[in-house]
N, C-alpha and C positions, 0 to 999 in steps of 0.2 A: 745508237739506240732509239737517242731523242728524234733524231731526223725520222726513223721508222714508226715512231709512234704518231709523230705529227701527220706523217702519210696516211696512216691508219685512220686518224681521228678525221682528216679530209674525206677519206672515203664515206667514211660513217655520215658525215654531215650531207655530203652530196646525194647519199641514199636515201637519206630521211626527206631530203627536199623533193626527189625524185617521187617517191611513195606518198608524200603529201600533196603533190600536184596531181598524182594518179586516183588519190582517194578524195579529194576535195569535191564536193556538190555529186559524189557518185550519183547517189539515189535520184538526185534531180535529172542528172543527163542522161541516165540511163532508163528512165521509166517514160515510156510513150505517153502523151498527153491526152491524145485520141483513143485510148483504149483502157480498158480495165488492168490493174495490175495482178488481180487475181483471176482464178480459172472461173468459169460460169457455169451454173448448176447442168445445162445443156449442153456444154464440152464434156463433162464428167460421166454423163449417165449410161452413155451406150458402151463406153470403153469398159465401164466396171462390170456392167450385164456381161458383156461378152467374155471377159476375164474370169467371173466368177462360174459361169456356164462351162467355160474350159476346164476348171478344176472339178466340178461336178461330173460333168461328162466321162472323163479319163478315169477317174474312181468309179464310176457307175460301171463301167467297162471290165475293169480289171480286179475290183474288189465286191461291189453289190453283187454284180452277178455271179461270181464264182461263190459267194455265200449263199446265195439265194436259188442256186440251181439253174441258172440261165444258161450259164457256159461251164465247160471243165478244162482246166487247164492240164494238157497232156504231157506235161513233164513230170517224171517220176522221181521225185527227190523231196528233200525237206523243205519246211517254210512254205507250204502251198496252201494259199488261202481257201480252197475247197476244202481242204482238211482240217479246218479251223485251227490252222496253225500257221500266222503269221507274225513277222518280227516287228521290233519297236519302231524301225525305221520307214514302216508304212503309215507311221502317224504326222509326219513332219509336212508332208505336201498339202494336205487338206488344212491343218492347223495354220501354216503360214499363209496360204494363199487365201483362206477365208478372212483371217484377221488384217491381211494387206487391204483387200478390198472393202472391209468396214471403213477403213481411213476414207477411201474413197467415198462411199457413201454418204459417210458422217461429213465430209466436206462438202456434199450435194445440200445438206440441209443448211449448214454455216452459212454458205454463199448465197443461198435463195433466203434466208432470214435477213440479209442486209438489206438497208433501205433500199440501195441502187439497185439490186436483184430482185426485190422481194416478190415471192411466187409460191402460193399456198400450195399449189399443187405439185411443185417439185418438192418441198418438205413432205408431202404427205408421200409420195414416192420413195422419198428417201427413208421414213420409218418403216415403209413396208418392207424394203429390201434390206434395212437392219434387221427387221424381226424375222425376216426368211433367213438369212446368214447366220443369226445369233441361234435360231432354232435348230439349223443344222449341227452347229459346233455343239452345243449341250447335248445333242440328241447323238453325238457321235462319242464325246469323251466324258459328259458326266457335267460336273462343276468345271467352270472354266471362268477367266478373268471375264466380267461384264460390267460393272459400274464404273471401273477404273481401266478399262480398255482403251487403247487407241489414244492415251493421254500422254505420252513421251514427249510429242512435240511442244503441245501447247501447256502442259501442266508440270512436265519432267517427272512424270510417275513412270520409273522404268522397272520397276519389279511391281505389277498390279496384283492386288489379292483376287484369290479364287472366289465367285459367289456360289451359293448353293442354286441348284436347279430349280427348285420351287421359287426361289425368290427371281430368277430369271424370267422364268416362265409367267409370272403375275407381272412384271414389269414388261414383257413384250405383250401383255394385253394391253396395256396402258398406251403403248405405241400404237397399236391396231387402232384402238379408241381413238386416239388423236389423230391417227392418217384418215379415217372416214370422217372425221368433222371437216379437215384441212381439204380434203379432195371433194367434199360437199360444195364447196365454192366454186366448183367449175371452172377455175382459173386455167387460161389455154397455156400449153406449153408447144415448143416446136416440135413438129412431128418428124423432122430429121433426127431429133434427138433420141427418138424413142425406137428401137429397133423390136419391141414387143407389141405395142399398140399404138403405135405411128400417132400419136398425140392425144388418144382417145382418154382423156381423164376420167371417166365413167367407167371404164374397163379396168382402169387401175384400181379404183374404189372396188369394183366388183371382185377382183383378184384379191385386194387385201383383206375383206371381209369371208373370201372362201378359205383363205391361209388361215383365219381367224379360227374358222369351225374345224378346219385340219387340226389344229393345235389344241383347241378346247375339247375335242376328241380322243386327245392322246392323253389327257389327264383324267378323261370321266372315269376311270376306274380306281382312281386315287380317293380313298374314303375322306381324307383330310380336305379335299377340296372339291369332290366330286357335286355337292349340291349346288355348288356355285358355279362351277361350269356348265353344267348342264342348263342350269337355269339361263346362263347366258347363250346357251346354244338356241334354246326356244326363242329368247327373245329376237336373235337374228333371224332365225326364220319366219317369225311371225311378223316382222316389222320391216318389209323389204323396202319400204320407200326409205327409212333411216340407215338400213342395213343393206343394201343392194349385192346381190352374190351372182356369181356366172348362170346366164340361163341356155347357153349354147355351146357347141364346139368352138364357133368364131369368137366365143370371148375366153377361150384356153388362153393362160399365160404361156406364151412359147415365142421362144427369138427364133424366126425362121432363116435359115441361112440360106443366104443367096448365092455363095461361091464366090462373091466380088469381096476383097478385103473392105473393111475389117472383119464382114461377116461370113467368114469361112470356118466351116467345122472344124472343131480341134481333131475330129478323127482322122482328117486327112494329115494330120502328123504322125500317124501310125503307119509302120512299115505295111505294105501289104501283107507281108508274109506273117508278120505279127497279128494283125487285123483276124486274118483266117485260121491262125493256128489254134484257137480253141475249140473243142468240140461242143456241140450244141448238148446240154444236160437231158438226161431220158425225161425227166420232170417237165421240161419245159416243151418239148416238142410232142410227147405222148398226147397230152391234152388236146392240144391244138389239131393232131391228127384226128384222133376219137371224135371230136367234136366237127369235124369237115369246116375247120375255121377258114373263112374266107380271107384273112390276113396273111396265110399262106396257100399256095394252090395245091391241095392234097391228090388232084387229081394228073398233076403231070408228071412226067418221068425224067430221063436225063435231058441234059441241056442248060441253057441260060435260063435264068430265073425270067418268068411271064410277068405282065403287067398287073398281076392278080397278087403276087408275091411279095408283098410290101415290105416284108422283113428281109427279103432275099437271103433265105435260108437255103442251101446248096444240099440236096437230098444225097442218099446214100445206096448206089446201085438200084437207082429207081424208085425209093421209097425215103420217108424221113424217119431215120433213127437216130437216136442220141445215146450219150455215153452215160452210165450210172455215176451219179457224184458221190465224193467220199471214197473212191475205191482204194484199196490197201496198196503200199508201196509194194512193186513186184508184181502186180497183176496186169500192167501194161495193156489195157483196153486198146482196142483200135478207133482212133477218131473217125466218126462217121459224117453225120450232116454239121455243117458249119456257117457262119455268116460269110456271104459273097464279100469280097472286095471289088472296087471300081472296076477292074480291068484284069481281074482273074480269069485267066484262060480265055482271054478276048472278049469276056462278056461285056457287053454295052448296056445292060438292064439296070435294073434299081439296086442300089447298096445304100447300106446305112452309112458309109463314108460319105457320101455328098446329098443324104436324105436332109430335106429342110426341116423335119420334124423332131430332129433329134433334139434340138435345143429347147427342151421340154422343161418348164418350171412346175407348172401346176394345171392339170387340165380338168374339163368339165366333166370327163366319166368320173375322176375320182372323188368330185365332189359328192357326185349322186350317189355312189357307194356310202361315201361319208352319211348322206341323209338316209339311206338304207338302215344302217347299223344303227343310228341314232332312232329312227322311227320303229325297229324291231324291237329294240330296248326300252321303248316307252319314252325316251329323253324328248321327242317332238311330236307333233301331231302328222298325221299324213301316212300312206300306203307305204310299206316297206318294200311290197312286191313292183309298185309303179317305180318309185326310186331304183330299184334293182335292175329292172328292165330298161329303165332309161341309162343306167350306167352303162350294161352291155352294149346296145345299141350305139352309145356315143363312143364307147372304146373303140368298136370296128368303124363308125361311120368317120371318126377321126382319120384314119387311114384311108379309109373307102367311102368317101361322100355319097356316091351313087349307087350303093350296096342294095339290091332290090329286093331283099328276104326281110320278111317280119319279124321281129327280133323273136315273137312268142314262138314261131314256127321253129326257129334257130334253136331256141332252148328246147323246144319240144324233142327236136331231132338228137339234140346232145344230152339229153336227160337231166338238165340243168333248170328246168322250170322251177319256179318259186311253188313252196308248199309251205302253208300255213300251220300245219299240224305237226312240222318238224320241233324237236326242241331249240332251244336259243343256241346252243353249240352247234348244230347241225346249220344252222341258218347263217352263223359265223362263218363256218367253213364254206357255205357257198358263196357268200358275199366276197370273202376273202380270197378265194380262188380266181374269182373274174377280177377282182381289183388287183391283183398279181400281174395279172395282163395288162390292166388299165395303167399301172405305175411302171412298166417297161420304160427304160431310160430316163427317170425321174429320178435323180441322184442316187441316195441312199433309202429311199422310201420304203421299197419293199422290204428292206432288213429291219426298218425301225417299226413297221406294223406287225413284221413277224415277233419282233421282241414284245412288243405291247400285246399280242392276242395270242399267240401261239399257232396261227393260221397264214395261210394254208398248212395241211400237214405235208412235212417234208421228209421223203425216204431217208434212211440213214446207212450210209455206208460203214464198213467194217474199218477203213483206215481213218475214222474221224478221230481228233485229237480233242483237247479240253473236255475230257469225260464225255464225248459226244453231245455235248451241249453249244447251241447256237452261242457264239461270242456275244457279249452284251455291251461291249465299247470297244472303242481303239483306246490305247495307252496313252499318256501324254509322252509328246517328244523328248527324246533323253535329254536334250541341251535345257530344257525347261529346269530340271533338276539341278543345275549349274548356275544359271542365269535368274533364278528365281526362288532361290533354293527355301526360303522360310514360309513363302506362300504355298509352295508345293507340296511341303511336308503337312502344312495345317490342311490342304486340300485330301491329300491322302488320308490323315486322321480322322476329317470328317466323313469322307465317302468311302473308304475301304482301302483295299489294296490297290495299287496300279496295275493291273491284271487285266487280260480280256475277260475274266469270267466275273470281274465286280459289277453289280448291275447298278445302273443309273437310279436314280430317285424314282421317275416315275413307272420302272418296273419292278419296285419292292411292294409286298404287299400293306 
């Protein structure tokens, strides 16, 4: 027995020596003296942008588009988004993805703040991207972790508290103010690190201030902050030298997919049969057909899409026809028009699967419609009609840059021309109907804007759940209830029941 103990002891001593020799000076001998030991801002930016847009685009396709009557799921069963009937497991994907990417964008700021890598432009870009993602989170879920989020690694905060949406928005505004100041330094960045603006810092500054206007308008109807946010909108618009904003389609924030890794559209991960399975909703296609909209070729019959059919919508028996959204279980409508996939029936024409413009963050047309609404409501100076016309033209020319028709002629033929004698509600319907098409492919913005304004007016099918009311939010992921129970319960107590019908703060009167 004593002999056995001596053998075990000897083995233990030998192991300790081996471990000691393996770990002695480990950090020194495993650190490259010629390179940084942490990631550089320029190494993190592109992957974080690509990943964030992947989350946005996939949920735009199968969540936003179903709620907002762009497409209609042809599966006749329960739990269908287009019937306002989606389950809690829908919540995890965006919640997890967005918080994951926030860590990356915060790291960009952290590393760009260090003396060795100090760069005000990367810091400003980081603040803009953080603001963009946090706004998506709070507009989707309501109250969410903000001030204590993403601090598990550095501060050991594993159960962050949920912050009120008002406080989140007000701090986002501070971030965007800081970003504008940082980017005004015009510190250069590597063009190869920036797949959105290719190193043009001024365009990042313009995007940040345009995003600022988007979020200010979202709060403009809240009485407790309306005076403050409207004054800020006017200050931005009246001071383009201090707060430059987008001035053309070329300044739109779009990650244009090249098809070469890593800039490959996430739509290529969707099976072809799944991509073309949903039918186009009647609401989406009928307006385009009536307007003879050039983004689809309303004169063409059967066959592959032509070059002018930029949205690659296949016709049904020679015409563009849709499926009414919200149909009741058992109605079993026939799928009619649908979005082409890249090789559907041998088609080699355009397809949203490989379309470069689908990497949409915010476009110039949206900004013009923001300004049109602000002018129509008297928030800013300027002609609401001019902004409206600019928005329509920019929305079409983003897809068809050489479109030869005067926008006033197009609007007159479509009976969508501006009319100053109409009521403010009629003007809002006109602006938001056109804005609805400008927001095509832009994450969940159609849904957010409908929740804010009630426009454009969507038809309601007999199969809708949730009392026929547009869902106001996604519920929190189920796992949050067990991993962060105290703060989850506090959030529900403050905001309201964790159900899809509970409005977020900016939706409440």
